[in-house]
C-alpha positions as CSV (number, residue, x, y, z in Angstrom):
1,M,12.8,-61.3,-41.9
2,L,10.2,-59.2,-43.7
3,N,8.3,-58.7,-40.4
4,S,11.6,-57.8,-38.7
5,N,12.4,-55.1,-41.3
6,L,8.8,-53.8,-41.0
7,T,9.2,-53.5,-37.3
8,V,12.5,-51.6,-37.6
9,K,11.0,-49.3,-40.2
10,R,8.0,-48.7,-38.0
11,I,10.3,-47.9,-35.0
12,L,12.3,-45.5,-37.2
13,L,9.2,-43.9,-38.5
14,N,7.9,-43.4,-35.0
15,I,11.2,-41.9,-33.9
16,C,11.1,-39.5,-36.8
17,L,7.5,-38.6,-36.1
18,L,8.4,-38.1,-32.4
19,M,11.3,-35.8,-33.4
20,V,9.0,-33.8,-35.7
21,L,6.5,-33.5,-32.9
22,L,9.1,-32.5,-30.4
23,A,10.6,-29.9,-32.8
24,T,7.1,-28.5,-33.4
25,A,6.4,-28.4,-29.7
26,A,9.7,-26.6,-29.1
27,A,8.9,-24.1,-31.8
28,V,5.4,-23.5,-30.4
29,S,6.9,-23.2,-26.9
30,A,9.5,-20.7,-28.1
31,Q,6.7,-18.8,-29.9
32,D,4.6,-18.8,-26.7
33,A,7.6,-17.6,-24.7
34,S,8.2,-14.9,-27.2
35,E,4.6,-13.8,-27.2
36,R,4.6,-13.8,-23.4
37,Q,7.7,-11.6,-23.2
38,R,6.2,-9.3,-25.8
39,A,3.0,-9.0,-23.8
40,L,5.0,-8.2,-20.6
41,D,7.2,-5.7,-22.4
42,L,4.1,-3.8,-23.7
43,Y,2.7,-3.8,-20.2
44,E,5.9,-2.4,-18.8
45,S,5.8,0.3,-21.5
46,S,2.3,1.2,-20.4
47,Q,0.9,0.3,-23.8
48,Y,-2.1,-1.3,-22.2
49,A,-4.4,-1.4,-25.2
50,A,-1.7,-3.1,-27.3
51,A,-0.8,-5.5,-24.4
52,L,-4.4,-6.6,-23.8
53,P,-4.9,-9.1,-26.7
54,L,-1.5,-10.6,-26.2
55,L,-2.0,-11.1,-22.5
56,E,-5.4,-12.6,-23.3
57,R,-3.8,-15.2,-25.6
58,V,-1.0,-16.0,-23.2
59,A,-3.3,-16.4,-20.3
60,Q,-5.5,-18.7,-22.3
61,A,-2.5,-20.9,-23.2
62,N,-1.4,-21.0,-19.6
63,P,-4.2,-20.2,-17.2
64,N,-2.0,-20.7,-14.1
65,D,0.7,-18.0,-15.1
66,V,0.4,-15.7,-12.1
67,A,2.5,-12.9,-13.6
68,V,0.4,-12.8,-16.7
69,L,-2.9,-13.1,-14.8
70,S,-2.0,-10.2,-12.5
71,R,-1.1,-8.0,-15.4
72,L,-4.1,-9.0,-17.5
73,G,-6.4,-8.2,-14.6
74,F,-4.8,-4.8,-14.1
75,V,-4.9,-4.0,-17.8
76,L,-8.5,-4.9,-18.1
77,Y,-9.2,-2.5,-15.2
78,A,-7.1,0.2,-16.7
79,T,-8.6,0.0,-20.1
80,S,-12.1,-0.1,-18.7
81,T,-11.7,3.5,-17.6
82,A,-11.6,4.6,-21.2
83,E,-14.7,2.5,-22.2
84,K,-17.7,4.8,-22.7
85,N,-20.4,2.1,-22.7
86,A,-21.4,1.5,-19.1
87,T,-22.5,-2.1,-19.6
88,T,-19.3,-3.1,-21.4
89,R,-17.2,-1.2,-18.8
90,Q,-18.8,-3.1,-16.0
91,Q,-18.3,-6.4,-17.7
92,M,-14.6,-5.5,-18.1
93,R,-14.4,-4.6,-14.4
94,D,-16.1,-7.8,-13.4
95,R,-13.8,-9.9,-15.5
96,A,-10.8,-8.1,-14.2
97,R,-11.9,-8.9,-10.6
98,T,-12.4,-12.5,-11.5
99,I,-8.9,-12.8,-13.1
100,L,-7.2,-11.0,-10.2
101,L,-9.0,-13.2,-7.6
102,R,-7.8,-16.3,-9.5
103,S,-4.3,-15.0,-9.6
104,K,-4.5,-14.4,-5.8
105,S,-5.9,-17.9,-5.3
106,L,-2.7,-19.2,-7.0
107,G,-0.5,-17.5,-4.5
108,D,-0.2,-14.0,-6.0
109,D,0.4,-11.6,-3.1
110,S,1.8,-8.8,-5.2
111,N,1.0,-5.1,-4.5
112,L,-0.2,-4.8,-8.1
113,T,-3.0,-7.3,-7.6
114,S,-3.9,-5.9,-4.1
115,I,-4.1,-2.3,-5.4
116,A,-6.1,-3.3,-8.5
117,L,-8.6,-5.3,-6.3
118,D,-8.9,-2.3,-4.0
119,A,-9.6,0.0,-6.9
120,L,-12.2,-2.4,-8.3
121,S,-14.0,-2.5,-4.9
122,S,-14.4,1.2,-5.1
123,K,-17.0,3.1,-7.2
124,D,-16.4,3.2,-11.0
125,V,-14.3,6.3,-11.7
126,A,-16.3,6.8,-14.9
127,D,-19.4,7.5,-12.7
128,V,-17.5,10.2,-10.7
129,S,-16.4,13.6,-12.0
130,F,-12.8,14.5,-11.6
131,S,-13.7,18.2,-11.6
132,N,-16.8,20.3,-11.5
133,I,-15.4,22.2,-14.4
134,R,-16.6,20.2,-17.4
135,A,-13.7,21.1,-19.7
136,A,-11.2,20.1,-17.1
137,D,-13.0,16.8,-16.5
138,A,-13.0,16.2,-20.3
139,A,-9.3,17.0,-20.5
140,I,-8.3,14.6,-17.8
141,R,-10.4,11.8,-19.4
142,E,-8.7,12.5,-22.7
143,G,-5.4,12.0,-20.9
144,E,-6.6,8.7,-19.5
145,A,-7.6,7.4,-22.9
146,A,-4.2,8.4,-24.3
147,F,-2.4,6.8,-21.4
148,V,-4.2,3.5,-22.0
149,R,-3.0,3.6,-25.6
150,G,0.6,4.2,-24.4
151,E,0.7,7.8,-25.8
152,L,2.5,9.3,-22.8
153,D,3.3,12.7,-24.3
154,Q,-0.3,13.2,-25.4
155,A,-1.6,12.1,-22.0
156,L,0.8,14.5,-20.3
157,S,-0.4,17.4,-22.5
158,S,-4.0,16.6,-21.6
159,Y,-3.3,16.4,-17.8
160,K,-1.4,19.7,-18.0
161,H,-4.4,21.3,-19.8
162,A,-6.8,19.9,-17.1
163,L,-4.7,21.5,-14.4
164,E,-4.7,24.8,-16.2
165,L,-8.5,24.7,-16.4
166,D,-8.8,23.6,-12.7
167,P,-5.8,24.5,-10.6
168,N,-7.2,22.5,-7.7
169,L,-7.4,19.2,-9.6
170,Y,-5.2,16.9,-7.6
171,E,-5.4,14.0,-10.1
172,A,-4.3,16.2,-13.0
173,A,-1.0,17.1,-11.3
174,L,-0.6,13.5,-10.0
175,Y,-1.1,12.0,-13.4
176,A,1.2,14.5,-15.1
177,G,3.9,13.5,-12.7
178,D,3.2,9.8,-13.3
179,M,3.7,10.4,-17.1
180,E,7.0,12.0,-16.5
181,F,8.0,9.1,-14.2
182,K,7.0,6.5,-16.8
183,K,8.9,8.3,-19.5
184,A,12.0,8.3,-17.3
185,Y,11.5,4.7,-16.2
186,K,11.3,3.4,-19.8
187,S,14.5,5.2,-20.9
188,T,18.1,3.9,-20.7
189,D,19.7,7.3,-21.2
190,P,21.0,8.5,-17.8
191,Q,20.5,12.2,-18.4
192,F,17.0,11.7,-19.9
193,R,16.0,9.6,-16.9
194,N,17.3,12.1,-14.4
195,D,15.6,15.1,-16.1
196,H,12.3,13.4,-16.3
197,F,12.4,11.9,-12.8
198,N,13.1,15.4,-11.5
199,A,10.2,16.7,-13.7
200,S,7.9,14.1,-12.1
201,G,8.8,15.5,-8.7
202,V,7.8,19.0,-9.6
203,W,4.3,17.7,-10.5
204,F,4.0,15.5,-7.4
205,A,4.9,18.6,-5.3
206,K,2.1,20.5,-7.0
207,A,-0.4,17.6,-6.2
208,I,0.8,17.6,-2.6
209,A,0.3,21.4,-2.3
210,I,-3.3,20.8,-3.5
211,N,-4.0,18.0,-1.0
212,P,-1.3,17.2,1.5
213,N,-3.5,14.5,3.1
214,A,-3.7,12.2,0.1
215,E,-1.0,9.5,0.0
216,T,-0.5,8.8,-3.7
217,A,1.7,11.8,-4.8
218,Y,4.1,11.1,-1.9
219,R,4.3,7.4,-2.8
220,Y,4.9,8.1,-6.5
221,W,7.5,10.7,-5.7
222,G,9.3,8.2,-3.5
223,D,9.4,5.8,-6.4
224,A,11.0,8.4,-8.6
225,L,13.6,9.4,-5.9
226,D,14.5,5.7,-5.2
227,A,15.0,5.1,-9.0
228,Q,17.5,8.0,-8.9
229,G,19.4,6.4,-6.1
230,K,18.2,9.0,-3.5
231,T,17.5,6.3,-0.9
232,N,16.8,8.4,2.2
233,E,14.8,11.1,0.3
234,A,12.6,8.2,-1.1
235,R,12.2,6.8,2.4
236,D,11.0,10.1,3.7
237,K,8.4,10.4,1.0
238,F,7.1,6.9,1.7
239,I,6.8,7.9,5.3
240,D,4.9,11.0,4.3
241,A,2.5,8.8,2.4
242,I,1.7,6.7,5.5
243,V,1.3,9.9,7.6
244,A,-1.2,11.2,5.1
245,E,-3.4,8.1,5.0
246,P,-2.3,5.5,7.6
247,Y,-5.5,3.4,7.6
248,G,-5.4,2.2,4.0
249,R,-3.3,-0.6,2.5
250,R,-1.9,1.4,-0.5
251,A,-0.1,4.0,1.7
252,Y,2.2,1.2,3.0
253,V,3.2,-0.2,-0.4
254,G,6.0,2.3,-1.0
255,L,7.8,1.9,2.3
256,T,7.3,-1.9,2.3
257,Q,8.9,-2.2,-1.1
258,W,11.7,0.3,-0.2
259,A,12.5,-1.8,2.9
260,Q,12.6,-5.0,0.8
261,R,14.9,-3.4,-1.8
262,H,17.3,-2.0,0.8
263,K,17.1,-5.0,3.2
264,V,15.6,-2.9,6.0
265,Q,13.3,-4.3,8.6
266,L,10.0,-2.7,9.6
267,G,8.0,-3.3,12.7
268,H,6.1,-1.8,15.6
269,P,7.2,-2.4,19.2
270,H,5.3,-5.3,20.8
271,I,3.5,-3.7,23.8
272,V,0.3,-5.5,24.8
273,P,-1.5,-4.8,28.1
274,P,-1.8,-8.3,29.7
275,N,-4.9,-7.8,31.8
276,S,-8.5,-7.7,30.6
277,T,-11.9,-6.4,31.7
278,T,-15.4,-7.7,31.3
279,T,-18.5,-5.5,31.7
280,Q,-22.0,-6.7,32.6
281,G,-24.5,-3.9,32.9
282,A,-23.0,-1.3,35.3
283,N,-20.5,-3.8,36.7
284,T,-16.9,-4.1,35.4
285,T,-14.7,-7.0,36.4
286,L,-10.9,-6.7,36.1
287,N,-9.2,-10.0,35.2
288,I,-5.5,-9.8,36.3
289,D,-2.9,-11.9,34.7
290,P,-1.0,-13.5,37.6
291,R,2.3,-12.8,35.9
292,T,1.8,-9.1,36.3
293,L,1.9,-9.4,40.1
294,D,5.7,-9.7,40.0
295,S,7.0,-6.3,41.1
296,K,10.7,-7.2,40.2
297,D,10.3,-6.1,36.5
298,G,7.6,-3.5,36.8
299,S,4.8,-5.7,35.5
300,N,2.7,-4.9,38.5
301,E,2.3,-1.4,37.1
302,W,0.0,-2.7,34.3
303,L,-2.7,-2.4,36.9
304,M,-2.6,1.4,36.4
305,Y,-3.5,0.9,32.7
306,D,-6.7,-1.0,33.6
307,L,-7.8,1.3,36.4
308,T,-7.3,4.4,34.2
309,R,-9.4,2.9,31.4
310,I,-12.2,1.9,33.8
311,A,-12.3,5.5,35.0
312,W,-12.5,6.8,31.4
313,Q,-15.4,4.5,30.6
314,K,-17.3,5.6,33.7
315,S,-16.7,9.4,33.7
316,D,-13.5,10.7,32.1
317,F,-14.7,10.3,28.5
318,S,-17.7,12.6,29.0
319,K,-15.5,15.2,30.7
320,N,-13.0,15.2,27.9
321,Y,-15.6,14.9,25.1
322,P,-18.7,16.8,26.3
323,T,-20.2,17.0,22.8
324,E,-20.1,13.3,22.2
325,H,-23.0,11.4,23.7
326,A,-21.7,7.8,23.4
327,Y,-18.5,6.4,24.9
328,R,-15.7,5.4,22.5
329,H,-12.2,4.3,23.0
330,S,-10.2,7.5,22.3
331,L,-6.6,8.5,21.7
332,K,-6.6,10.5,24.9
333,E,-7.8,7.6,26.9
334,E,-5.2,5.1,25.6
335,T,-2.5,7.7,25.9
336,A,-3.5,8.5,29.5
337,A,-3.6,4.7,30.4
338,L,-0.2,3.8,28.9
339,R,1.4,7.0,30.2
340,M,0.3,6.1,33.8
341,V,2.2,2.8,33.4
342,A,5.2,4.4,31.7
343,E,5.6,7.1,34.4
344,A,5.1,4.6,37.2
345,C,7.8,2.3,35.7
346,A,10.2,5.2,35.2
347,K,9.7,6.1,38.9
348,D,10.3,2.5,40.1
349,L,13.5,2.4,38.0
350,K,14.7,5.7,39.3
351,S,14.0,4.9,43.0
352,G,15.7,1.5,42.7
353,K,12.5,-0.4,43.4
354,V,13.1,-2.2,40.1
355,K,16.6,-2.9,38.7
356,E,15.5,-3.8,35.2
357,L,12.2,-3.4,33.5
358,E,10.4,-6.1,31.4
359,A,11.4,-5.5,27.8
360,S,8.0,-4.1,26.6
361,L,7.8,-1.8,29.6
362,E,11.3,-0.5,28.9
363,T,10.2,0.3,25.4
364,L,7.1,2.0,26.7
365,V,9.1,4.3,28.9
366,K,11.4,5.2,26.0
367,L,8.4,6.0,23.8
368,N,6.9,8.2,26.5
369,D,10.2,10.0,27.1
370,A,10.6,10.7,23.4
371,G,7.1,12.1,23.1
372,L,6.1,9.4,20.6
373,L,3.5,7.6,22.7
374,E,0.5,9.0,20.7
375,S,2.2,8.1,17.4
376,F,2.8,4.6,18.6
377,I,-0.9,4.2,19.5
378,L,-2.1,5.7,16.3
379,F,0.0,3.5,14.1
380,A,0.4,0.3,16.1
381,R,-2.7,0.1,18.3
382,P,-5.6,1.9,16.4
383,D,-9.2,0.8,16.6
384,E,-12.1,2.6,15.2
385,G,-12.4,5.0,18.1
386,I,-8.7,5.9,18.2
387,A,-8.6,6.3,14.4
388,H,-11.4,8.9,14.8
389,D,-8.8,11.2,16.5
390,Y,-6.1,10.8,13.9
391,E,-6.8,13.8,11.7
392,A,-6.9,16.2,14.7
393,Y,-3.6,14.9,16.0
394,R,-1.9,15.0,12.6
395,A,-2.9,18.7,12.1
396,T,-0.4,19.8,14.8
397,N,1.9,16.8,15.2
398,R,3.0,15.8,11.7
399,D,6.7,15.9,12.7
400,K,6.2,13.4,15.6
401,L,4.3,11.0,13.3
402,R,7.3,11.1,10.9
403,R,9.8,10.7,13.8
404,Y,8.0,7.6,15.0
405,W,8.8,5.8,11.7
406,L,12.3,7.1,11.4
407,E,13.2,6.4,15.1
408,V,11.1,3.4,16.0
409,A,9.3,1.5,13.2
410,I,12.2,1.4,10.8
411,I,14.6,-0.9,12.6
412,P,18.3,-0.2,12.0
413,G,20.1,-3.0,10.3
């Protein structure tokens, strides 16, 4: 009987102990959740210096929390820009990279992580002057330090001062607009939000006037417009960002996120020449896909593409680019080759030789008729040689490059 009572008491004691442990664990878990939310709230408020120690603790408690790791890596990068000691700054950058790569290895495919890793792969901004005017450079760095502390008004004042000292300082106008955007984004007052989103657009326009071929101000402006519910205006700014710098990942972030928010599909037409060539010394062999020999859908006209490109490699490149001594694949060559196919297919269709074109050839004809063939090539089929011609084409054809996205790459729902 005594042993039985002791056993019951022990069971009851263990149950009580377990309840205490569970209650303690629940309290700790609630505390952890609260601290995590506080850390994320500070991050969203751009109070990076205050967020950093909290993010550190939360990440240590749960090293697999992707959302925390991504923000911790970004905050480490952001706060490193205000660190004056070069050794400490590099250590912060290295640690930020390690944390972001871990986040990525856990499945993080966010734009935040990708952009931060891109920035960390570039030269340390602390080693590069924003401006040749020392006072302007100092002012913009003061703004950066204030921004990291979450002092948005002080940062805005410093950026304005930097632009006054150096009217050609793109980053000063860009960052001033970003401060207005962040002030608006944090607020719940509709009028305040609208006023400051509008103010951010004024600064972004100033940045674009300084450098219309940098993507960031267009993208930031698009974010402000979309936050105001100006969906089409936002889309147009995101397109302008891509037109400004189409061969970097960051330029596509805005339009990609816009498309996801508004359930719009993006995509380039699938047009791939089916034949291939192999070159050995002075001899070039054309390998023809047997499926292209069928003249009923226009596929046989792909032969025109290959013959045109062979001619360019042998002589037409040097005729068109007399100052370049080595052959490269150019925009002119690719356009000439695809246009030969498009025009031949259009002729076949008009004459009745072909009743209906193969789908990709039908699209090719439409692109050519719309004057968007070069835009398609530059956005959907660029290689190093073609990309070399982008700036010259953009200088006189910006409208066609925009039209391509509006009429072709943004697919109607």
